[in-house]
C-alpha positions as CSV (number, residue, x, y, z in Angstrom):
1,M,137.2,96.6,102.0
2,T,135.9,99.8,100.4
3,K,133.1,101.9,101.8
4,P,129.9,102.0,99.7
5,T,129.3,105.3,97.9
6,G,127.3,107.8,100.0
7,M,128.0,105.9,103.2
8,P,128.7,108.4,106.0
9,D,131.9,108.2,108.1
10,I,131.2,106.3,111.3
11,S,134.1,106.9,113.7
12,S,132.2,107.0,117.0
13,Y,129.3,105.5,118.9
14,E,127.4,108.7,118.4
15,D,128.0,108.6,114.6
16,L,126.6,105.0,114.6
17,L,123.5,106.1,116.6
18,A,122.9,109.0,114.2
19,V,123.0,106.8,111.2
20,A,120.8,104.1,112.8
21,Y,118.3,106.8,113.8
22,Q,118.1,108.2,110.3
23,I,117.6,104.7,108.8
24,E,114.7,104.1,111.2
25,A,113.2,107.5,110.6
26,D,113.4,106.9,106.8
27,A,111.7,103.6,107.2
28,V,108.9,105.1,109.2
29,E,108.3,107.7,106.5
30,R,108.4,105.1,103.7
31,Y,106.0,102.7,105.5
32,Q,103.6,105.6,106.1
33,M,103.7,106.4,102.4
34,L,103.0,102.8,101.5
35,T,100.1,102.8,104.0
36,E,98.6,105.8,102.3
37,Q,99.0,104.3,98.8
38,M,97.4,101.1,99.9
39,E,94.5,103.0,101.3
40,V,94.1,105.0,98.1
41,H,94.0,101.7,96.2
42,N,91.5,100.2,98.7
43,N,93.9,97.5,99.8
44,L,93.2,97.8,103.5
45,E,94.9,94.5,104.4
46,L,98.3,95.7,103.1
47,A,97.6,99.2,104.6
48,K,97.2,97.6,108.0
49,I,100.5,95.7,107.6
50,F,102.5,98.7,106.5
51,S,100.9,100.8,109.3
52,S,102.1,98.2,111.8
53,L,105.6,98.2,110.3
54,A,105.7,102.0,110.5
55,R,104.7,101.8,114.2
56,A,107.4,99.2,114.9
57,E,110.1,101.3,113.1
58,A,109.0,104.4,115.1
59,I,109.5,102.4,118.3
60,H,113.0,101.5,117.1
61,R,113.7,105.1,116.1
62,D,112.6,106.4,119.5
63,E,114.6,103.8,121.4
64,I,117.7,105.1,119.7
65,L,117.2,108.6,121.2
């Protein structure tokens, strides 16, 4: 099986945790951006959902540390 383009080398547990941390951190940032966009467009129901998802991903991110 070939590795996807741009996929970092994971050869240790620490490498895996670093990748997992970055995935979660990126998710937090993107959900926060979506929250802001939904607020701009006065879609407060979706803003609340995206904000909740950002908090959940932040918990995952922090647990990895």
